N, C-alpha and C positions, 0 to 999 in steps of 0.2 A: 535748259543745262543738262551740261555731261553728268555723271557717275564719278564722284570723287573719291577716293581712296589713298592713305596716308601709309606710307611704309616708315615707321620711326625704330630708332635704336642707339643703342650708345655709339663712337666712334670705331671701325673696325669691327660692325657687328656683322656686315655683310647684305644690310638693307639695298646697298645701289644695285650688288650684283644681282640680288633678287628681282627688286620692282625692274631691272632690265629683261632679264627674263621673262617675267611676267608682260611687259609691254610688247615683246616680241611674239608669244604666243595670242596676245589678243589681237594682235595685227594678225597675225596667220587664219585667225577666225573673221577676219574680215571687218572688225572693229577700227572705227578713227580711234587714235589713241595720242593724248596730250600728257606732258608731264612738267610739273613745278617743283623745281628744285631750289631747296631753302641754303642759304650760307650766310658766315658772320663775316666775310670777306667784305671788303669797300671799297670803291677806285675801282673796279673790277676796270681794265682797257682790252677787251677780245678783240682791237682793230688797233692801224696806227694810230697814234694821235694826228697825222698828217692826211688822213684819207678825208674822201669828199665826205661820208657821213658823219666822222667827228666835227670837221669843217662847221657842216649844217649845224649840229651840238655846240658848238662851242657860242656861233651866231646865236645862240636862244630858241632853235627850237625844239618843242617838248616832246616830239617823236618822230622819229625819222626811219622810214623804210629802205631797206637795198634790196630790189625785187632781181632775182636772176633767176635763167631759166630752169634750173632746179631746187632753188630752195628760197624762202622769204624771212631775212633778218628783221627784225623791229628791234630798236633801241630807245626808250621812255624813260620820261622823269618816273621815279616813285611814287606809284599811285597806293601803295598801301602794301602788305606785305599779308594781309589776309587771301589762304588760298582759294576760299568762297569768292570774294570777289576779283581775286585775278583771273577765276575762271570763268564769271560772270563777263566780264573786259575783252577776255582775250581768247575764253575754249569755248564759247556758248554753242557751237556748232558741231562738237565733238562726243564721243559715247561714253568713252573714258577720257578720266584726267588722273595719273599716279603722282602723289605728293611726297617727296621725299623729306624726312625732317616734319619740322614743327609741329614737335612735340606737343606743348602748350595748346596750338589752335582749338577751338570748342568748334563745336557741330561738325566735325571730320570723324570720321569712322575711322579707325587706325588697326594696323596688324605690325605688331612687335617683330623685329629679327633679334635673334639671340644668336650667339655662338658659344658654345663651350669653350671657358677661360676668360669669359669677360668678366672683372672683379665687380659691376656695378651692379647694384638690384636689379632687380625686375622691375621695368616700367610698369606692366599691368598689375602689379601689386600695390602699386604705392595709388596714391590718392591724384595722382596725374595721369595713372592709366585709368581713370573711368569709362573713358571711350573706343578702350583696346579691344578688337573683338575678335581678333583671333592670332597667334604664336607663330611662327615660324623659327625651329631650334634644330641641335641636331638631334634630342632625344623626346622624342613624342612626352606630351604634359598628361598628367593624370589632373582633369579637373575639368570646371564647367566651360573653360574657351575651347573652341577646335584648335587644334594644331597640326603643324605641317612641317615635314624637312625641308630644307633647302633645295631639295632632289625634284619635288613633288609640284612643280611647278602646273603640270595639266591639274593635279585636285584644287589648286591655290587660284586657278583661273575660272575653275566650275562654283568653284565657293561665292567667287566675285562675279560672276553672272547671274547666279541666282539673288545675290543682292541687290544686283542691280534691277531685276523684276522686282522684288517685292519692293525697293524704293519708287518706283515709277508707279507701282499698283496703289500706291500711297500720297502721291501727289495730286494736287491739285490745281486750276490753272492759275496763270499770274502772267502778270504784266510789268514788264523792267523798262525803265525809261532812264535815261541819261547813267544808267550804273544800278540804280535803286530798284530795287524788286516788291512788286506791292501785289498780295492777294486780289484774286478778282473772285466775287460771290457767283453762287452755281448759276442765277438767272443771266446774269452778263456772261459768263463762260460759258453758257449754251448760246445766246446771239453771236457774241465772238467766234465761236466755232462753224454757225449757220454761216455766218459773213464772209467768213474767211476761205469756209469752203464752196464758194459761188465764182471765186476767181479758180477757172483750171490748172493757173502755174502752180497757185498755192495747194490746191485740193491734193495732189499727190504727197507733197509732205507731209499734209496734216495726220496726226494719228487719229484712229479709227474709233476712239473712244475717250471722254473727257478726265478719266482719272490720270491720263499720261499729261505729260509738263506742254502746255503751249506757250513757251516766252516769246513775247513780240517786243522786239529793241526798237526801243525811236531814238533818237537825238532831237529832242523839240528845244529852239532857243527861247532862251529868257528874252520876254516881252521888252521892248525897250521903252523905258518910261518915260523920255522924251519926246515921242510919238504922240 
């Protein structure tokens, strides 16, 4: 699983501008980065209704991929809006996933972006802000939360790198089957690590120590009860 961090804030707070710059800085440091952006809009049509991919969707395909030389576009039926679930399904091979929005999502560390002149109260000071771990604002805050100016992208990225290291140091092995994640007992985790390490193609991708996450993605078909 990648490390997820959400950038939240009220409308016109500047969260997109900050998140875009953070994404660019992380990429420049060699990380792979994904983005999950929340929206309240429905019926989005990023392509022509008469395009081939739209025709497949209209015919009933639940997921359609358009593979071009320079990018891959995937359109899918709604599989839930929780960022953690989306990351497991579509971003499992990346280093970071930046989430924009999802103020109410649980189990997700958040950075609140504020701009002077915003009338709405600070999210981090409310009940909804329990998982806010830092604030980006025009004037640094005096308080328990780390705060950054919107121009201090380098400092924000170093902060995220440290969070990611701490996050993975606390992880235990997990097994992901058909989109559901299950914890693996330490003894079985050691056996799994040893087994996977015996395959040269896999061994080079394994972490050197078990506290890091090993997520094995399996698509196991349901047993045919008629057989």
